[in-house]
BALOBA-1460 file (C-alpha; in Angstrom, 3 decimals):
// residues 362
<rec num="1" residu="x" x="110.616" y="94.376" z="107.939"/>
<rec num="2" residu="x" x="114.020" y="95.675" z="108.607"/>
<rec num="3" residu="x" x="113.459" y="98.520" z="110.922"/>
<rec num="4" residu="x" x="116.169" y="100.602" z="109.253"/>
<rec num="5" residu="x" x="114.923" y="100.034" z="105.577"/>
<rec num="6" residu="x" x="112.076" y="100.941" z="107.145"/>
<rec num="7" residu="x" x="112.812" y="103.975" z="109.146"/>
<rec num="8" residu="x" x="115.497" y="104.816" z="105.675"/>
<rec num="9" residu="x" x="111.748" y="104.424" z="103.524"/>
<rec num="10" residu="x" x="110.132" y="106.852" z="105.728"/>
<rec num="11" residu="x" x="112.853" y="109.285" z="105.472"/>
<rec num="12" residu="x" x="113.656" y="109.537" z="101.754"/>
<rec num="13" residu="x" x="109.452" y="109.066" z="100.700"/>
<rec num="14" residu="x" x="109.033" y="112.425" z="102.596"/>
<rec num="15" residu="x" x="112.074" y="114.049" z="101.055"/>
<rec num="16" residu="x" x="110.846" y="112.859" z="97.673"/>
<rec num="17" residu="x" x="107.626" y="113.852" z="97.808"/>
<rec num="18" residu="x" x="107.976" y="117.022" z="99.540"/>
<rec num="19" residu="x" x="110.336" y="118.028" z="96.683"/>
<rec num="20" residu="x" x="107.749" y="118.494" z="94.232"/>
<rec num="21" residu="x" x="105.300" y="120.032" z="97.462"/>
<rec num="22" residu="x" x="107.494" y="122.433" z="98.327"/>
<rec num="23" residu="x" x="107.881" y="124.276" z="95.020"/>
<rec num="24" residu="x" x="103.806" y="124.487" z="94.246"/>
<rec num="25" residu="x" x="102.763" y="127.770" z="93.383"/>
<rec num="26" residu="x" x="101.463" y="130.392" z="96.233"/>
<rec num="27" residu="x" x="98.016" y="130.314" z="94.219"/>
<rec num="28" residu="x" x="97.475" y="126.612" z="94.681"/>
<rec num="29" residu="x" x="93.737" y="126.157" z="96.391"/>
<rec num="30" residu="x" x="94.024" y="125.191" z="100.135"/>
<rec num="31" residu="x" x="91.399" y="123.414" z="100.798"/>
<rec num="32" residu="x" x="92.515" y="119.500" z="99.959"/>
<rec num="33" residu="x" x="91.599" y="118.110" z="96.284"/>
<rec num="34" residu="x" x="88.760" y="116.264" z="95.567"/>
<rec num="35" residu="x" x="88.539" y="112.275" z="95.754"/>
<rec num="36" residu="x" x="85.430" y="109.852" z="95.179"/>
<rec num="37" residu="x" x="83.483" y="108.850" z="97.490"/>
<rec num="38" residu="x" x="83.981" y="105.029" z="98.715"/>
<rec num="39" residu="x" x="82.390" y="102.824" z="102.242"/>
<rec num="40" residu="x" x="85.426" y="100.545" z="102.446"/>
<rec num="41" residu="x" x="88.535" y="102.455" z="104.517"/>
<rec num="42" residu="x" x="91.744" y="100.768" z="106.324"/>
<rec num="43" residu="x" x="92.970" y="102.941" z="109.476"/>
<rec num="44" residu="x" x="96.512" y="101.398" z="110.850"/>
<rec num="45" residu="x" x="97.395" y="101.828" z="114.662"/>
<rec num="46" residu="x" x="100.268" y="100.416" z="116.485"/>
<rec num="47" residu="x" x="100.880" y="99.352" z="120.500"/>
<rec num="48" residu="x" x="101.114" y="102.793" z="122.604"/>
<rec num="49" residu="x" x="99.381" y="103.377" z="125.577"/>
<rec num="50" residu="x" x="96.720" y="106.328" z="124.512"/>
<rec num="51" residu="x" x="96.158" y="104.357" z="121.218"/>
<rec num="52" residu="x" x="94.869" y="100.961" z="122.392"/>
<rec num="53" residu="x" x="91.454" y="102.093" z="123.291"/>
<rec num="54" residu="x" x="90.938" y="101.679" z="119.260"/>
<rec num="55" residu="x" x="92.139" y="97.880" z="119.635"/>
<rec num="56" residu="x" x="89.557" y="97.467" z="122.438"/>
<rec num="57" residu="x" x="86.887" y="99.137" z="120.251"/>
<rec num="58" residu="x" x="87.752" y="96.753" z="117.673"/>
<rec num="59" residu="x" x="87.648" y="93.606" z="119.640"/>
<rec num="60" residu="x" x="84.300" y="94.949" z="121.365"/>
<rec num="61" residu="x" x="82.598" y="94.937" z="119.027"/>
<rec num="62" residu="x" x="81.973" y="99.617" z="118.931"/>
<rec num="63" residu="x" x="84.063" y="100.366" z="116.090"/>
<rec num="64" residu="x" x="81.714" y="97.979" z="114.322"/>
<rec num="65" residu="x" x="78.681" y="99.388" z="115.876"/>
<rec num="66" residu="x" x="79.783" y="102.848" z="115.021"/>
<rec num="67" residu="x" x="80.990" y="102.044" z="111.176"/>
<rec num="68" residu="x" x="77.894" y="100.437" z="110.666"/>
<rec num="69" residu="x" x="76.033" y="103.402" z="111.716"/>
<rec num="70" residu="x" x="77.402" y="105.615" z="108.907"/>
<rec num="71" residu="x" x="76.727" y="103.109" z="106.126"/>
<rec num="72" residu="x" x="81.201" y="102.150" z="105.878"/>
<rec num="73" residu="x" x="83.238" y="99.207" z="106.896"/>
<rec num="74" residu="x" x="86.096" y="99.871" z="109.006"/>
<rec num="75" residu="x" x="89.494" y="97.465" z="108.587"/>
<rec num="76" residu="x" x="91.361" y="98.542" z="111.928"/>
<rec num="77" residu="x" x="94.988" y="96.738" z="110.915"/>
<rec num="78" residu="x" x="97.638" y="97.285" z="113.623"/>
<rec num="79" residu="x" x="101.697" y="97.121" z="111.930"/>
<rec num="80" residu="x" x="104.430" y="96.616" z="114.723"/>
<rec num="81" residu="x" x="106.900" y="99.622" z="113.755"/>
<rec num="82" residu="x" x="105.352" y="102.996" z="114.156"/>
<rec num="83" residu="x" x="106.804" y="104.535" z="111.687"/>
<rec num="84" residu="x" x="106.397" y="101.854" z="109.017"/>
<rec num="85" residu="x" x="102.441" y="102.792" z="109.719"/>
<rec num="86" residu="x" x="103.006" y="106.105" z="109.025"/>
<rec num="87" residu="x" x="104.982" y="105.527" z="106.221"/>
<rec num="88" residu="x" x="102.223" y="103.096" z="104.711"/>
<rec num="89" residu="x" x="99.674" y="106.241" z="105.336"/>
<rec num="90" residu="x" x="101.934" y="108.224" z="103.512"/>
<rec num="91" residu="x" x="101.766" y="106.177" z="100.716"/>
<rec num="92" residu="x" x="98.388" y="105.623" z="100.494"/>
<rec num="93" residu="x" x="97.880" y="102.247" z="101.611"/>
<rec num="94" residu="x" x="96.014" y="103.362" z="104.633"/>
<rec num="95" residu="x" x="93.069" y="106.390" z="104.536"/>
<rec num="96" residu="x" x="93.880" y="107.050" z="108.376"/>
<rec num="97" residu="x" x="96.213" y="106.445" z="110.853"/>
<rec num="98" residu="x" x="97.309" y="106.995" z="114.744"/>
<rec num="99" residu="x" x="100.115" y="109.688" z="115.302"/>
<rec num="100" residu="x" x="102.675" y="111.685" z="116.872"/>
<rec num="101" residu="x" x="101.368" y="115.738" z="116.166"/>
<rec num="102" residu="x" x="105.296" y="115.472" z="114.818"/>
<rec num="103" residu="x" x="105.352" y="112.618" z="112.547"/>
<rec num="104" residu="x" x="101.995" y="114.025" z="111.420"/>
<rec num="105" residu="x" x="103.529" y="116.989" z="109.653"/>
<rec num="106" residu="x" x="107.246" y="115.594" z="109.228"/>
<rec num="107" residu="x" x="106.290" y="112.282" z="106.959"/>
<rec num="108" residu="x" x="102.793" y="112.864" z="105.152"/>
<rec num="109" residu="x" x="102.261" y="116.888" z="105.809"/>
<rec num="110" residu="x" x="105.927" y="117.089" z="104.380"/>
<rec num="111" residu="x" x="105.384" y="114.529" z="102.209"/>
<rec num="112" residu="x" x="102.642" y="116.299" z="100.085"/>
<rec num="113" residu="x" x="99.502" y="114.154" z="101.866"/>
<rec num="114" residu="x" x="96.896" y="116.790" z="103.455"/>
<rec num="115" residu="x" x="96.525" y="114.964" z="106.429"/>
<rec num="116" residu="x" x="93.675" y="116.086" z="108.993"/>
<rec num="117" residu="x" x="93.798" y="115.409" z="112.990"/>
<rec num="118" residu="x" x="90.329" y="114.655" z="113.062"/>
<rec num="119" residu="x" x="90.885" y="113.585" z="117.088"/>
<rec num="120" residu="x" x="93.057" y="115.189" z="119.480"/>
<rec num="121" residu="x" x="93.403" y="111.429" z="122.222"/>
<rec num="122" residu="x" x="96.261" y="112.379" z="124.205"/>
<rec num="123" residu="x" x="99.018" y="114.107" z="125.289"/>
<rec num="124" residu="x" x="102.076" y="112.669" z="125.932"/>
<rec num="125" residu="x" x="102.839" y="113.120" z="130.142"/>
<rec num="126" residu="x" x="105.226" y="110.969" z="130.855"/>
<rec num="127" residu="x" x="104.972" y="108.744" z="128.426"/>
<rec num="128" residu="x" x="107.768" y="109.265" z="127.110"/>
<rec num="129" residu="x" x="111.312" y="109.407" z="128.664"/>
<rec num="130" residu="x" x="115.100" y="109.434" z="128.794"/>
<rec num="131" residu="x" x="116.831" y="106.556" z="130.569"/>
<rec num="132" residu="x" x="120.590" y="106.647" z="131.834"/>
<rec num="133" residu="x" x="122.014" y="103.382" z="132.770"/>
<rec num="134" residu="x" x="124.495" y="105.297" z="134.706"/>
<rec num="135" residu="x" x="123.844" y="109.278" z="134.429"/>
<rec num="136" residu="x" x="121.228" y="110.822" z="137.103"/>
<rec num="137" residu="x" x="120.599" y="114.052" z="135.808"/>
<rec num="138" residu="x" x="119.949" y="115.393" z="131.876"/>
<rec num="139" residu="x" x="123.430" y="117.395" z="132.673"/>
<rec num="140" residu="x" x="125.296" y="113.724" z="132.499"/>
<rec num="141" residu="x" x="123.747" y="113.149" z="129.232"/>
<rec num="142" residu="x" x="126.630" y="115.245" z="127.993"/>
<rec num="143" residu="x" x="129.342" y="113.504" z="125.927"/>
<rec num="144" residu="x" x="126.846" y="110.440" z="125.336"/>
<rec num="145" residu="x" x="125.336" y="107.897" z="122.742"/>
<rec num="146" residu="x" x="122.122" y="108.055" z="122.725"/>
<rec num="147" residu="x" x="120.008" y="105.379" z="121.183"/>
<rec num="148" residu="x" x="116.361" y="106.601" z="120.168"/>
<rec num="149" residu="x" x="114.267" y="106.773" z="116.715"/>
<rec num="150" residu="x" x="116.123" y="109.773" z="115.308"/>
<rec num="151" residu="x" x="113.757" y="112.531" z="113.744"/>
<rec num="152" residu="x" x="110.833" y="111.436" z="115.971"/>
<rec num="153" residu="x" x="109.073" y="112.791" z="119.088"/>
<rec num="154" residu="x" x="111.676" y="110.934" z="121.158"/>
<rec num="155" residu="x" x="114.372" y="113.225" z="118.950"/>
<rec num="156" residu="x" x="112.187" y="116.444" z="120.191"/>
<rec num="157" residu="x" x="111.854" y="115.228" z="123.701"/>
<rec num="158" residu="x" x="116.109" y="114.861" z="124.049"/>
<rec num="159" residu="x" x="116.135" y="118.806" z="121.830"/>
<rec num="160" residu="x" x="113.591" y="120.355" z="125.035"/>
<rec num="161" residu="x" x="115.598" y="118.397" z="127.727"/>
<rec num="162" residu="x" x="119.243" y="119.690" z="126.152"/>
<rec num="163" residu="x" x="117.814" y="123.140" z="125.619"/>
<rec num="164" residu="x" x="115.738" y="123.830" z="129.027"/>
<rec num="165" residu="x" x="119.299" y="122.818" z="131.000"/>
<rec num="166" residu="x" x="121.559" y="124.311" z="129.342"/>
<rec num="167" residu="x" x="122.702" y="121.645" z="126.705"/>
<rec num="168" residu="x" x="122.189" y="121.467" z="122.276"/>
<rec num="169" residu="x" x="122.361" y="118.375" z="120.733"/>
<rec num="170" residu="x" x="126.185" y="119.062" z="119.139"/>
<rec num="171" residu="x" x="127.005" y="117.848" z="123.040"/>
<rec num="172" residu="x" x="125.162" y="114.070" z="122.514"/>
<rec num="173" residu="x" x="125.255" y="111.649" z="119.208"/>
<rec num="174" residu="x" x="122.125" y="110.137" z="118.440"/>
<rec num="175" residu="x" x="122.233" y="106.881" z="117.390"/>
<rec num="176" residu="x" x="118.984" y="105.452" z="114.947"/>
<rec num="177" residu="x" x="116.915" y="102.321" z="116.676"/>
<rec num="178" residu="x" x="113.898" y="101.159" z="116.269"/>
<rec num="179" residu="x" x="110.497" y="101.190" z="118.532"/>
<rec num="180" residu="x" x="111.052" y="97.150" z="118.589"/>
<rec num="181" residu="x" x="114.910" y="97.036" z="118.754"/>
<rec num="182" residu="x" x="114.826" y="100.216" z="121.543"/>
<rec num="183" residu="x" x="114.458" y="97.584" z="124.604"/>
<rec num="184" residu="x" x="116.753" y="94.808" z="123.656"/>
<rec num="185" residu="x" x="119.460" y="97.572" z="122.691"/>
<rec num="186" residu="x" x="119.311" y="98.087" z="125.696"/>
<rec num="187" residu="x" x="119.322" y="95.013" z="127.084"/>
<rec num="188" residu="x" x="123.559" y="95.098" z="125.850"/>
<rec num="189" residu="x" x="126.744" y="96.541" z="127.692"/>
<rec num="190" residu="x" x="127.443" y="98.881" z="124.900"/>
<rec num="191" residu="x" x="124.130" y="101.245" z="125.517"/>
<rec num="192" residu="x" x="124.044" y="103.123" z="127.907"/>
<rec num="193" residu="x" x="121.312" y="105.836" z="127.290"/>
<rec num="194" residu="x" x="117.540" y="105.398" z="125.671"/>
<rec num="195" residu="x" x="114.903" y="107.593" z="124.734"/>
<rec num="196" residu="x" x="111.529" y="106.094" z="124.117"/>
<rec num="197" residu="x" x="107.999" y="105.819" z="124.289"/>
<rec num="198" residu="x" x="106.004" y="103.541" z="126.718"/>
<rec num="199" residu="x" x="105.571" y="100.291" z="126.450"/>
<rec num="200" residu="x" x="109.334" y="100.397" z="126.066"/>
<rec num="201" residu="x" x="109.803" y="103.250" z="128.429"/>
<rec num="202" residu="x" x="108.852" y="101.442" z="131.160"/>
<rec num="203" residu="x" x="110.729" y="98.624" z="130.506"/>
<rec num="204" residu="x" x="113.668" y="100.318" z="130.234"/>
<rec num="205" residu="x" x="112.891" y="102.166" z="133.558"/>
<rec num="206" residu="x" x="113.742" y="98.528" z="135.141"/>
<rec num="207" residu="x" x="117.617" y="98.614" z="134.795"/>
<rec num="208" residu="x" x="117.771" y="102.337" z="134.530"/>
<rec num="209" residu="x" x="117.547" y="105.786" z="135.785"/>
<rec num="210" residu="x" x="114.589" y="108.121" z="134.325"/>
<rec num="211" residu="x" x="116.365" y="111.697" z="133.930"/>
<rec num="212" residu="x" x="113.426" y="113.262" z="132.154"/>
<rec num="213" residu="x" x="110.398" y="113.227" z="130.648"/>
<rec num="214" residu="x" x="107.795" y="114.438" z="128.908"/>
<rec num="215" residu="x" x="105.507" y="115.341" z="131.783"/>
<rec num="216" residu="x" x="107.955" y="118.608" z="131.430"/>
<rec num="217" residu="x" x="106.573" y="119.341" z="127.900"/>
<rec num="218" residu="x" x="102.738" y="119.704" z="128.781"/>
<rec num="219" residu="x" x="101.067" y="119.055" z="124.930"/>
<rec num="220" residu="x" x="104.148" y="119.373" z="123.032"/>
<rec num="221" residu="x" x="103.516" y="115.693" z="122.050"/>
<rec num="222" residu="x" x="100.244" y="114.881" z="120.600"/>
<rec num="223" residu="x" x="98.812" y="111.459" z="119.492"/>
<rec num="224" residu="x" x="96.282" y="112.344" z="116.981"/>
<rec num="225" residu="x" x="93.856" y="109.844" z="114.895"/>
<rec num="226" residu="x" x="95.340" y="111.924" z="111.364"/>
<rec num="227" residu="x" x="93.012" y="110.896" z="108.131"/>
<rec num="228" residu="x" x="93.518" y="112.031" z="104.361"/>
<rec num="229" residu="x" x="92.196" y="115.150" z="103.955"/>
<rec num="230" residu="x" x="90.704" y="114.540" z="100.421"/>
<rec num="231" residu="x" x="89.125" y="111.400" z="102.039"/>
<rec num="232" residu="x" x="87.675" y="112.858" z="104.967"/>
<rec num="233" residu="x" x="86.335" y="115.496" z="102.429"/>
<rec num="234" residu="x" x="84.719" y="112.829" z="99.819"/>
<rec num="235" residu="x" x="83.722" y="110.885" z="103.094"/>
<rec num="236" residu="x" x="83.000" y="112.742" z="106.648"/>
<rec num="237" residu="x" x="81.030" y="109.733" z="107.603"/>
<rec num="238" residu="x" x="84.315" y="108.152" z="108.546"/>
<rec num="239" residu="x" x="85.186" y="110.780" z="110.680"/>
<rec num="240" residu="x" x="81.849" y="110.227" z="112.505"/>
<rec num="241" residu="x" x="82.016" y="106.431" z="112.797"/>
<rec num="242" residu="x" x="85.867" y="107.343" z="114.478"/>
<rec num="243" residu="x" x="84.797" y="109.956" z="116.951"/>
<rec num="244" residu="x" x="81.683" y="107.926" z="117.847"/>
<rec num="245" residu="x" x="84.184" y="104.995" z="118.539"/>
<rec num="246" residu="x" x="86.396" y="107.395" z="120.337"/>
<rec num="247" residu="x" x="84.445" y="108.617" z="122.582"/>
<rec num="248" residu="x" x="82.094" y="106.044" z="123.807"/>
<rec num="249" residu="x" x="85.244" y="103.713" z="124.878"/>
<rec num="250" residu="x" x="86.873" y="107.234" z="126.106"/>
<rec num="251" residu="x" x="82.832" y="107.118" z="128.563"/>
<rec num="252" residu="x" x="83.342" y="103.027" z="129.193"/>
<rec num="253" residu="x" x="86.895" y="104.141" z="130.475"/>
<rec num="254" residu="x" x="86.540" y="106.648" z="132.365"/>
<rec num="255" residu="x" x="83.277" y="106.173" z="134.452"/>
<rec num="256" residu="x" x="84.907" y="103.278" z="136.716"/>
<rec num="257" residu="x" x="83.250" y="99.962" z="137.762"/>
<rec num="258" residu="x" x="83.403" y="96.636" z="136.494"/>
<rec num="259" residu="x" x="82.374" y="97.593" z="132.972"/>
<rec num="260" residu="x" x="85.533" y="100.181" z="133.088"/>
<rec num="261" residu="x" x="88.011" y="97.539" z="134.954"/>
<rec num="262" residu="x" x="87.648" y="95.054" z="132.666"/>
<rec num="263" residu="x" x="87.976" y="97.457" z="129.107"/>
<rec num="264" residu="x" x="90.772" y="98.443" z="130.898"/>
<rec num="265" residu="x" x="91.744" y="95.017" z="131.265"/>
<rec num="266" residu="x" x="91.651" y="94.403" z="128.018"/>
<rec num="267" residu="x" x="93.565" y="97.072" z="127.007"/>
<rec num="268" residu="x" x="96.145" y="96.002" z="128.517"/>
<rec num="269" residu="x" x="96.000" y="92.069" z="127.190"/>
<rec num="270" residu="x" x="95.875" y="93.328" z="123.529"/>
<rec num="271" residu="x" x="99.254" y="95.711" z="124.141"/>
<rec num="272" residu="x" x="100.972" y="92.465" z="126.190"/>
<rec num="273" residu="x" x="101.090" y="93.670" z="129.285"/>
<rec num="274" residu="x" x="99.831" y="93.338" z="132.761"/>
<rec num="275" residu="x" x="97.019" y="95.698" z="133.667"/>
<rec num="276" residu="x" x="98.803" y="96.978" z="136.709"/>
<rec num="277" residu="x" x="101.803" y="97.777" z="134.142"/>
<rec num="278" residu="x" x="98.801" y="99.563" z="131.866"/>
<rec num="279" residu="x" x="97.495" y="101.520" z="134.053"/>
<rec num="280" residu="x" x="101.090" y="102.701" z="134.944"/>
<rec num="281" residu="x" x="100.896" y="103.543" z="131.587"/>
<rec num="282" residu="x" x="97.826" y="105.757" z="131.295"/>
<rec num="283" residu="x" x="98.759" y="107.954" z="134.496"/>
<rec num="284" residu="x" x="101.674" y="109.324" z="132.288"/>
<rec num="285" residu="x" x="99.200" y="110.045" z="129.364"/>
<rec num="286" residu="x" x="96.767" y="112.929" z="129.703"/>
<rec num="287" residu="x" x="93.793" y="111.552" z="127.927"/>
<rec num="288" residu="x" x="91.005" y="114.360" z="126.204"/>
<rec num="289" residu="x" x="88.169" y="111.822" z="127.776"/>
<rec num="290" residu="x" x="85.731" y="114.366" z="126.976"/>
<rec num="291" residu="x" x="85.249" y="115.863" z="123.976"/>
<rec num="292" residu="x" x="83.958" y="118.924" z="124.746"/>
<rec num="293" residu="x" x="88.184" y="119.532" z="126.457"/>
<rec num="294" residu="x" x="89.864" y="118.482" z="122.906"/>
<rec num="295" residu="x" x="87.740" y="120.902" z="121.689"/>
<rec num="296" residu="x" x="88.476" y="123.117" z="124.248"/>
<rec num="297" residu="x" x="92.168" y="122.855" z="123.172"/>
<rec num="298" residu="x" x="92.424" y="122.721" z="119.554"/>
<rec num="299" residu="x" x="90.032" y="125.703" z="119.085"/>
<rec num="300" residu="x" x="92.203" y="127.589" z="121.567"/>
<rec num="301" residu="x" x="95.812" y="129.706" z="121.294"/>
<rec num="302" residu="x" x="97.713" y="126.985" z="123.320"/>
<rec num="303" residu="x" x="97.200" y="124.675" z="119.854"/>
<rec num="304" residu="x" x="99.270" y="127.373" z="118.244"/>
<rec num="305" residu="x" x="102.074" y="127.517" z="120.386"/>
<rec num="306" residu="x" x="102.865" y="124.503" z="120.347"/>
<rec num="307" residu="x" x="102.725" y="123.589" z="117.027"/>
<rec num="308" residu="x" x="105.156" y="126.297" z="116.467"/>
<rec num="309" residu="x" x="107.793" y="124.938" z="118.587"/>
<rec num="310" residu="x" x="107.087" y="121.591" z="116.911"/>
<rec num="311" residu="x" x="107.525" y="122.721" z="113.077"/>
<rec num="312" residu="x" x="110.714" y="124.919" z="114.244"/>
<rec num="313" residu="x" x="112.185" y="122.254" z="115.604"/>
<rec num="314" residu="x" x="111.187" y="119.977" z="112.685"/>
<rec num="315" residu="x" x="112.509" y="122.662" z="109.826"/>
<rec num="316" residu="x" x="116.266" y="123.082" z="112.257"/>
<rec num="317" residu="x" x="116.335" y="119.113" z="111.399"/>
<rec num="318" residu="x" x="115.482" y="119.272" z="107.679"/>
<rec num="319" residu="x" x="112.518" y="117.339" z="107.357"/>
<rec num="320" residu="x" x="110.146" y="119.618" z="105.671"/>
<rec num="321" residu="x" x="112.496" y="118.605" z="103.156"/>
<rec num="322" residu="x" x="115.637" y="120.293" z="101.367"/>
<rec num="323" residu="x" x="113.208" y="122.562" z="98.788"/>
<rec num="324" residu="x" x="111.745" y="123.769" z="102.404"/>
<rec num="325" residu="x" x="113.469" y="126.883" z="102.026"/>
<rec num="326" residu="x" x="111.759" y="128.369" z="105.359"/>
<rec num="327" residu="x" x="109.791" y="127.062" z="108.541"/>
<rec num="328" residu="x" x="106.529" y="128.588" z="106.849"/>
<rec num="329" residu="x" x="107.486" y="126.570" z="104.104"/>
<rec num="330" residu="x" x="103.990" y="123.657" z="105.270"/>
<rec num="331" residu="x" x="101.153" y="125.353" z="106.512"/>
<rec num="332" residu="x" x="99.258" y="123.984" z="109.534"/>
<rec num="333" residu="x" x="96.193" y="124.827" z="109.699"/>
<rec num="334" residu="x" x="93.454" y="125.439" z="113.619"/>
<rec num="335" residu="x" x="90.703" y="126.750" z="114.281"/>
<rec num="336" residu="x" x="92.468" y="128.955" z="116.332"/>
<rec num="337" residu="x" x="94.467" y="130.650" z="112.942"/>
<rec num="338" residu="x" x="96.960" y="129.225" z="110.922"/>
<rec num="339" residu="x" x="101.052" y="128.272" z="110.378"/>
<rec num="340" residu="x" x="103.204" y="129.271" z="107.698"/>
<rec num="341" residu="x" x="102.176" y="129.300" z="104.463"/>
<rec num="342" residu="x" x="97.723" y="129.240" z="104.015"/>
<rec num="343" residu="x" x="98.051" y="128.853" z="100.325"/>
<rec num="344" residu="x" x="100.333" y="125.505" z="100.924"/>
<rec num="345" residu="x" x="98.243" y="124.088" z="103.813"/>
<rec num="346" residu="x" x="99.093" y="120.238" z="104.918"/>
<rec num="347" residu="x" x="98.021" y="119.513" z="108.485"/>
<rec num="348" residu="x" x="94.510" y="120.460" z="109.424"/>
<rec num="349" residu="x" x="93.615" y="120.124" z="113.068"/>
<rec num="350" residu="x" x="90.008" y="119.486" z="112.936"/>
<rec num="351" residu="x" x="87.480" y="120.445" z="116.275"/>
<rec num="352" residu="x" x="84.165" y="119.695" z="113.912"/>
<rec num="353" residu="x" x="83.661" y="116.496" z="114.699"/>
<rec num="354" residu="x" x="84.413" y="115.765" z="118.152"/>
<rec num="355" residu="x" x="82.231" y="119.116" z="118.326"/>
<rec num="356" residu="x" x="79.080" y="116.833" z="117.319"/>
<rec num="357" residu="x" x="80.174" y="114.784" z="119.828"/>
<rec num="358" residu="x" x="80.712" y="116.805" z="122.664"/>
<rec num="359" residu="x" x="76.801" y="118.257" z="121.782"/>
<rec num="360" residu="x" x="75.608" y="114.538" z="121.059"/>
<rec num="361" residu="x" x="74.810" y="115.145" z="117.520"/>
<rec num="362" residu="x" x="76.363" y="111.836" z="116.161"/>
């Protein structure tokens, strides 16, 4: 996969699709479209510390156990290029995908695909960072050329770092670089600064200085399991099976002991790193191990504040498409309230399935 083509496809697909959805009539129903029930589902994922529990759920049989409970089959599909996984979901090749909150908004939702986050998995608490070969602080970023996945959460992290230190994006130059290529790029003499996420971050930090990371902006870079709203509406058992499997793995990871250690070691192996390195990545990942904690966040007021910052950045970068004239063009629905156009909701945070898990009703 050519990463430039992948990113370009994702961006253009979103912009072209949004041309249709942004012009929707104001009286358009906010509910997702109807879809026929089915029993086979494809869910995409890519390697990231907070998403390795999915790989373990599949290999251990936990995912199959929960799918069997609800009479469905869930095929977990690894996509090596993260942006491509979201692009495939947006194109309808996947029923669900592991994705950040910002990318869920700017690729599928902005592209007109009604999307629901059924699991608030974690937020990056240091898993995303800015690394320099020569600089020692954010102030040293001024005038620098910075390699990152443009218009992704890395771009958002950079913008927030600059903003918090009295600088602007106009003070730097960015170069679009795939997450699959960024470690190799940083190893070359011409690349001096990168913004990336783990596991790539842990590698580039070996030969540079981390000047800023996501622990400075807690809960702004979130990682969720997103599914098609239409598919979920027609097949609520998909949501139940995914949530059941996820929290079984979360409970196993949190309880400690030999079984927990073995599971974490397997996740490290599946991600291509050592147990020690993977544990270091987990230390900078704020996992919502308990469904009740995830429910409390999704149903609280803070989610509105965090999603508002993300949508404002996204709109300012033109990620809502050429026909979007306002930050309110795309509605974001949460149990605590809706941001933007209530008649044009395309991203939903649904706590109901996690609540079933919290109440032991799955």
